[in-house]
SERO-4910 file (N, C-alpha, C, O; in steps of 0.05 Angstrom, whole numbers):
BEGIN
 pado doro    nc1    nc2    nc3   cac1   cac2   cac3    cc1    cc2    cc3    oc1    oc2    oc3
  Met    A   1983   1887   1968   1993   1860   1961   2019   1856   1975   2036   1873   1976
  Gln    A   2023   1832   1987   2048   1824   1999   2059   1799   1987   2044   1780   1983
  Lys    A   2085   1798   1982   2098   1774   1973   2122   1771   1991   2136   1790   1997
  Ser    A   2128   1746   2000   2151   1741   2016   2167   1719   2002   2156   1699   1993
  Asn    A   2193   1723   2001   2211   1705   1988   2236   1702   2005   2255   1717   2000
  Gly    A   2236   1684   2024   2260   1680   2041   2266   1705   2058   2250   1711   2076
  Gln    A   2288   1718   2052   2296   1742   2067   2288   1768   2054   2298   1789   2061
  Thr    A   2270   1767   2035   2260   1790   2021   2230   1792   2025   2216   1772   2022
  Lys    A   2220   1816   2031   2192   1820   2033   2184   1843   2015   2196   1865   2018
  Glu    A   2166   1839   1997   2158   1860   1978   2129   1867   1983   2111   1850   1986
  Ile    A   2123   1893   1984   2096   1903   1989   2090   1924   1968   2107   1942   1963
  Ile    A   2066   1923   1956   2058   1944   1938   2037   1961   1953   2016   1951   1961
  Val    A   2043   1987   1955   2025   2006   1969   2020   2029   1950   2038   2044   1943
  Asn    A   1994   2032   1943   1987   2055   1925   2006   2057   1902   2016   2079   1896
  Ser    A   2011   2036   1888   2028   2033   1865   2057   2041   1871   2072   2048   1852
  Val    A   2065   2041   1896   2093   2044   1904   2103   2017   1913   2090   2004   1930
  Asn    A   2126   2009   1903   2137   1983   1910   2156   1986   1934   2176   2000   1931
  Ile    A   2150   1973   1956   2168   1974   1980   2178   1946   1984   2163   1926   1985
  Glu    A   2205   1944   1985   2218   1918   1989   2237   1920   2013   2251   1939   2015
  Ile    A   2237   1899   2029   2257   1896   2050   2274   1872   2044   2263   1850   2040
  Arg    A   2300   1876   2043   2318   1854   2034   2344   1855   2050   2349   1875   2064
  Glu    A   2359   1834   2049   2385   1834   2062   2403   1854   2048   2402   1859   2024
  Ala    A   2420   1867   2064   2440   1885   2053   2460   1870   2036   2467   1847   2042
  Leu    A   2468   1883   2014   2487   1872   1995   2513   1888   1994   2513   1911   2005
  Asp    A   2534   1878   1982   2559   1892   1981   2557   1920   1971   2570   1938   1982
  Asp    A   2541   1925   1951   2539   1952   1939   2522   1972   1956   2518   1995   1948
  Asp    A   2512   1963   1979   2497   1981   1997   2515   1996   2016   2505   2015   2029
  Phe    A   2540   1988   2018   2557   1999   2040   2559   2029   2040   2555   2041   2061
  Ser    A   2564   2042   2018   2568   2071   2018   2543   2085   2028   2544   2104   2043
  Trp    A   2519   2075   2020   2494   2088   2029   2491   2083   2059   2483   2102   2073
  Ile    A   2496   2059   2069   2494   2053   2097   2512   2071   2113   2504   2082   2134
  Glu    A   2537   2073   2104   2557   2090   2118   2547   2119   2120   2549   2131   2142
  Glu    A   2536   2130   2099   2526   2157   2099   2502   2161   2117   2500   2180   2133
  Val    A   2482   2143   2115   2458   2146   2130   2463   2142   2160   2451   2155   2177
  Met    A   2482   2124   2167   2488   2121   2195   2503   2145   2206   2497   2154   2228
  Gln    A   2522   2156   2191   2536   2180   2200   2516   2203   2204   2517   2216   2225
  His    A   2499   2207   2186   2479   2229   2188   2460   2225   2211   2455   2244   2226
  Ala    A   2450   2201   2215   2430   2196   2236   2442   2195   2264   2428   2202   2283
  Leu    A   2467   2186   2267   2478   2180   2293   2495   2201   2305   2498   2203   2330
  Glu    A   2507   2219   2289   2527   2237   2299   2517   2256   2321   2532   2264   2338
  Ala    A   2492   2264   2320   2481   2282   2340   2478   2269   2367   2478   2283   2388
  Tyr    A   2476   2243   2368   2469   2229   2393   2491   2211   2404   2489   2203   2427
  Tyr    A   2510   2204   2388   2530   2185   2396   2558   2195   2388   2562   2205   2366
  Gly    A   2577   2191   2406   2605   2197   2400   2617   2174   2384   2604   2154   2380
  Gly    A   2641   2177   2376   2655   2156   2363   2655   2159   2333   2645   2178   2322
  Asp    A   2668   2140   2320   2671   2139   2291   2649   2123   2278   2651   2098   2278
  His    A   2628   2136   2269   2605   2122   2258   2611   2108   2232   2599   2087   2226
  Arg    A   2629   2118   2217   2637   2105   2192   2651   2078   2198   2646   2058   2185
  Ala    A   2669   2078   2218   2682   2054   2225   2662   2034   2237   2664   2010   2232
  His    A   2643   2044   2253   2622   2026   2264   2606   2014   2241   2600   1990   2242
  Ala    A   2598   2031   2222   2583   2021   2199   2598   1999   2185   2587   1978   2177
  Lys    A   2624   2003   2181   2640   1983   2167   2642   1957   2182   2639   1936   2171
  Arg    A   2645   1959   2209   2647   1935   2225   2622   1918   2224   2623   1894   2220
  Ile    A   2599   1931   2228   2574   1916   2229   2566   1906   2201   2554   1885   2198
  Phe    A   2572   1923   2181   2566   1915   2153   2583   1891   2145   2573   1871   2134
  Asp    A   2609   1892   2152   2627   1870   2145   2618   1844   2159   2620   1822   2148
  Ala    A   2609   1847   2184   2600   1823   2199   2576   1811   2184   2574   1786   2181
  His    A   2557   1828   2175   2534   1818   2161   2542   1804   2135   2534   1782   2129
  Ile    A   2559   1817   2119   2567   1806   2093   2582   1780   2096   2581   1762   2079
  Lys    A   2597   1777   2118   2612   1752   2123   2595   1731   2136   2606   1714   2150
  Gly    A   2570   1732   2132   2552   1711   2142   2540   1716   2170   2529   1699   2182
  Gly    A   2543   1741   2179   2531   1749   2205   2549   1745   2229   2540   1750   2251
  Val    A   2574   1736   2225   2591   1731   2248   2607   1756   2254   2621   1768   2237
  Asp    A   2606   1765   2279   2622   1788   2289   2641   1777   2309   2634   1769   2331
  His    A   2667   1777   2302   2687   1766   2320   2693   1784   2344   2706   1776   2362
  Leu    A   2683   1809   2343   2687   1827   2365   2663   1827   2385   2666   1837   2407
  Gly    A   2641   1816   2376   2617   1816   2393   2617   1792   2411   2609   1770   2403
  Phe    A   2626   1795   2436   2628   1773   2454   2602   1760   2462   2601   1736   2467
  Phe    A   2580   1776   2463   2555   1765   2472   2535   1761   2448   2512   1756   2453
  Ser    A   2545   1764   2424   2527   1761   2401   2534   1736   2385   2557   1728   2383
  Phe    A   2514   1724   2373   2519   1701   2355   2514   1708   2326   2522   1692   2309
  Glu    A   2501   1730   2320   2497   1738   2292   2491   1768   2290   2482   1780   2309
  Gln    A   2498   1779   2267   2491   1806   2261   2480   1806   2232   2492   1796   2213
  Arg    A   2456   1817   2229   2442   1818   2203   2433   1847   2198   2425   1862   2215
  Met    A   2435   1854   2172   2427   1881   2164   2408   1878   2140   2412   1863   2122
  Phe    A   2387   1894   2142   2366   1894   2121   2361   1922   2111   2363   1942   2126
  Ile    A   2355   1924   2086   2350   1950   2072   2321   1951   2063   2310   1932   2052
  Ala    A   2309   1974   2068   2282   1980   2057   2286   1997   2032   2300   2017   2033
  Glu    A   2273   1989   2011   2274   2004   1986   2246   2012   1978   2226   1998   1982
  Val    A   2244   2036   1967   2219   2046   1955   2224   2050   1926   2241   2067   1918
  Asp    A   2209   2035   1909   2213   2036   1880   2243   2034   1873   2253   2048   1855
  Gly    A   2257   2015   1886   2285   2010   1880   2305   2029   1892   2329   2025   1888
  Glu    A   2296   2049   1907   2314   2068   1919   2317   2062   1949   2297   2058   1963
  Arg    A   2341   2061   1959   2346   2055   1987   2333   2077   2004   2336   2101   1998
  Ala    A   2318   2068   2024   2302   2088   2040   2305   2084   2070   2300   2102   2085
  Gly    A   2314   2060   2079   2317   2055   2107   2333   2030   2112   2338   2014   2093
  Met    A   2342   2026   2136   2357   2003   2143   2353   1995   2172   2345   2012   2189
  Ile    A   2357   1970   2178   2356   1960   2205   2378   1940   2209   2383   1923   2191
  His    A   2392   1942   2231   2413   1923   2238   2404   1908   2263   2397   1920   2283
  Leu    A   2404   1881   2262   2396   1864   2284   2420   1849   2294   2435   1837   2279
  Val    A   2422   1848   2320   2444   1833   2333   2431   1811   2350   2417   1817   2369
  Gly    A   2436   1787   2342   2426   1764   2358   2445   1759   2381   2469   1755   2378
  Lys    A   2433   1761   2405   2449   1758   2430   2446   1730   2441   2426   1716   2436
  Arg    A   2465   1721   2456   2466   1694   2467   2444   1690   2488   2438   1667   2495
  Gln    A   2432   1711   2497   2410   1709   2517   2383   1705   2504   2363   1711   2517
  Ser    A   2382   1697   2479   2357   1693   2464   2342   1719   2460   2317   1720   2461
  Thr    A   2357   1741   2456   2345   1767   2450   2358   1777   2424   2378   1767   2415
  Tyr    A   2344   1797   2413   2355   1811   2390   2356   1841   2396   2336   1851   2406
  Lys    A   2378   1853   2390   2380   1882   2393   2378   1896   2366   2390   1888   2347
  Ile    A   2362   1917   2366   2360   1934   2342   2381   1955   2345   2381   1971   2365
  Ser    A   2400   1956   2327   2423   1974   2330   2436   1982   2304   2456   1969   2297
  Pro    A   2426   2000   2289   2403   2018   2293   2380   2011   2273   2383   1994   2256
  Leu    A   2358   2026   2275   2337   2027   2255   2337   2056   2245   2334   2075   2261
  Ile    A   2342   2060   2219   2344   2087   2208   2327   2089   2183   2328   2071   2165
  Val    A   2311   2110   2181   2297   2116   2156   2310   2142   2146   2312   2162   2161
  Ala    A   2318   2142   2121   2330   2166   2109   2312   2190   2111   2287   2187   2108
  Pro    A   2323   2213   2117   2306   2237   2121   2285   2242   2100   2262   2250   2107
  Glu    A   2291   2238   2075   2272   2244   2054   2249   2224   2053   2229   2228   2038
  Phe    A   2251   2202   2068   2230   2182   2069   2215   2181   2096   2196   2165   2099
  Gln    A   2224   2196   2115   2212   2196   2142   2183   2206   2140   2177   2226   2126
  Gly    A   2165   2192   2154   2137   2200   2153   2122   2192   2128   2099   2200   2124
  Arg    A   2135   2176   2111   2123   2167   2086   2124   2137   2085   2144   2125   2092
  Phe    A   2103   2125   2077   2101   2096   2072   2104   2078   2096   2104   2054   2094
  Gly    A   2106   2089   2120   2109   2073   2145   2133   2056   2145   2133   2033   2155
  Leu    A   2156   2066   2135   2180   2050   2133   2191   2041   2159   2200   2018   2162
  Gly    A   2191   2059   2179   2201   2051   2206   2184   2028   2217   2195   2009   2228
  Ser    A   2158   2030   2214   2140   2008   2223   2145   1983   2208   2144   1961   2220
  Arg    A   2149   1985   2182   2154   1961   2166   2180   1948   2173   2182   1923   2175
  Leu    A   2201   1964   2178   2227   1952   2186   2225   1939   2213   2236   1918   2218
  Leu    A   2210   1952   2232   2207   1940   2258   2191   1914   2256   2198   1894   2269
  Ala    A   2170   1914   2240   2154   1889   2237   2171   1867   2225   2169   1844   2233
  Tyr    A   2189   1874   2207   2207   1855   2195   2226   1843   2216   2230   1819   2217
  Ala    A   2236   1861   2233   2254   1852   2255   2239   1834   2275   2250   1814   2283
  Glu    A   2214   1841   2281   2199   1824   2299   2195   1796   2288   2198   1776   2302
  Ser    A   2188   1795   2262   2184   1770   2249   2210   1753   2248   2209   1729   2253
  Tyr    A   2232   1767   2242   2258   1753   2241   2265   1742   2269   2273   1719   2271
  Ala    A   2261   1758   2289   2268   1749   2316   2250   1725   2325   2260   1706   2337
  Arg    A   2224   1727   2319   2206   1705   2326   2214   1679   2312   2215   1658   2323
  Lys    A   2221   1682   2286   2230   1659   2270   2255   1646   2282   2259   1622   2279
  His    A   2271   1662   2296   2295   1651   2308   2292   1647   2338   2312   1647   2353
  Gln    A   2267   1643   2347   2260   1636   2375   2271   1656   2396   2278   1648   2418
  Ala    A   2272   1681   2389   2281   1701   2408   2258   1706   2428   2234   1704   2422
  His    A   2265   1712   2453   2246   1719   2474   2239   1748   2474   2218   1756   2485
  Gln    A   2257   1765   2463   2254   1793   2467   2270   1809   2446   2291   1800   2437
  Leu    A   2259   1832   2439   2273   1852   2423   2279   1876   2441   2263   1882   2459
  Tyr    A   2302   1888   2438   2308   1912   2453   2325   1931   2436   2336   1924   2416
  Cys    A   2326   1956   2446   2343   1976   2433   2350   1997   2453   2339   1998   2475
  Thr    A   2369   2014   2446   2375   2038   2462   2370   2062   2444   2376   2061   2421
  Val    A   2359   2083   2456   2352   2107   2441   2360   2131   2458   2355   2132   2482
  Ala    A   2373   2151   2446   2379   2176   2459   2353   2190   2466   2336   2194   2448
  Glu    A   2349   2198   2491   2325   2212   2498   2321   2238   2482   2299   2247   2477
  Gln    A   2343   2250   2474   2342   2274   2458   2332   2269   2430   2324   2287   2416
  Asn    A   2332   2244   2421   2321   2236   2395   2291   2230   2400   2283   2207   2400
  Val    A   2276   2251   2404   2248   2249   2412   2232   2233   2393   2215   2216   2401
  Ala    A   2235   2237   2367   2219   2222   2347   2224   2192   2349   2205   2177   2348
  Ala    A   2249   2184   2352   2255   2155   2354   2244   2144   2380   2233   2122   2380
  Leu    A   2248   2158   2402   2238   2149   2427   2208   2145   2427   2198   2125   2436
  Gln    A   2194   2165   2416   2165   2163   2415   2156   2141   2396   2136   2127   2402
  Phe    A   2170   2136   2374   2164   2114   2356   2164   2088   2371   2145   2073   2369
  Phe    A   2186   2082   2385   2188   2056   2399   2168   2054   2421   2157   2032   2425
  Leu    A   2162   2075   2435   2142   2074   2457   2115   2068   2445   2099   2053   2456
  Arg    A   2108   2081   2422   2082   2076   2409   2080   2047   2400   2058   2036   2398
  Lys    A   2103   2035   2393   2103   2007   2383   2104   1986   2406   2108   1963   2401
  Gly    A   2100   1996   2431   2097   1977   2453   2123   1972   2468   2123   1954   2486
  Phe    A   2144   1986   2462   2169   1982   2477   2166   1996   2504   2151   2015   2507
  Ile    A   2179   1985   2524   2177   1994   2552   2205   2004   2561   2225   1991   2556
  Arg    A   2205   2027   2574   2230   2037   2585   2240   2018   2607   2225   2010   2625
  Ala    A   2266   2012   2605   2277   1994   2625   2299   2008   2641   2307   1997   2662
  Gly    A   2308   2030   2633   2328   2045   2647   2342   2065   2630   2336   2067   2606
  Ser    A   2360   2080   2642   2374   2101   2626   2402   2104   2637   2408   2096   2660
  Ser    A   2419   2117   2621   2446   2122   2628   2454   2149   2617   2452   2154   2593
  Asp    A   2463   2166   2635   2472   2193   2626   2500   2192   2615   2518   2180   2627
  Ser    A   2504   2205   2593   2530   2208   2580   2544   2182   2575   2569   2180   2575
  His    A   2528   2161   2570   2540   2134   2564   2555   2133   2538   2577   2124   2536
  Tyr    A   2542   2143   2516   2554   2143   2490   2565   2170   2481   2582   2172   2464
  Lys    A   2553   2192   2493   2562   2219   2486   2555   2237   2510   2534   2235   2521
  Ser    A   2574   2254   2517   2570   2272   2539   2545   2289   2535   2541   2301   2514
  Gly    A   2528   2290   2556   2504   2306   2555   2480   2292   2542   2459   2304   2540
  Val    A   2484   2268   2533   2462   2253   2521   2454   2230   2539   2471   2214   2547
  Thr    A   2428   2228   2545   2418   2206   2561   2407   2184   2543   2391   2188   2526
  Glu    A   2418   2160   2548   2411   2137   2532   2390   2121   2547   2393   2115   2571
  Thr    A   2368   2114   2534   2346   2099   2546   2345   2071   2534   2346   2068   2510
  Met    A   2344   2051   2551   2341   2024   2542   2311   2017   2541   2296   2023   2560
  Leu    A   2303   2005   2519   2275   1998   2514   2273   1969   2507   2289   1958   2492
  Tyr    A   2253   1956   2519   2247   1928   2513   2220   1923   2502   2201   1938   2509
  Gln    A   2217   1903   2486   2191   1894   2476   2189   1865   2483   2204   1848   2471
  Ala    A   2172   1857   2501   2170   1829   2508   2141   1822   2514   2126   1839   2524
  Pro    A   2133   1798   2509   2147   1779   2491   2141   1787   2462   2122   1802   2457
  Ile    A   2157   1777   2444   2152   1783   2416   2137   1761   2403   2131   1762   2379
***
């Protein structure tokens, strides 16, 4: 069963309730932890500060005053039976594209309930609703599971950059077009 209510999508799967909703103020600590855990192996920098900046932009209506080429930033949380299980951050770019930055499923929920696929489908729907021409993301090649996930979902390699975000890590740009 699927129910949709504005920015919330609720799905019942085998008596498990899965909901995707906008991030709220009380989600920040969880977002900060899940981003730190998921990103530290592949990206340099202060992930907690990054989490705070993008979360604050979302909470303040999606406006990021530091994002020169973006017009909005939105963050959504996937819950399983009321427990936070995944997140996706979407950046609306002035070129009529949306960047996924990042999509994370908490380790204890990976491979269960199709949460990565559900979050991606939510992002695709959101981008279409906002007349985007394309979705894209960057993924560390060393993050094999994430790279394979996006390739299976129809994303196409567009290029790569060695040591762009972290020394020794190759970053691959992936596009999905048209959405």
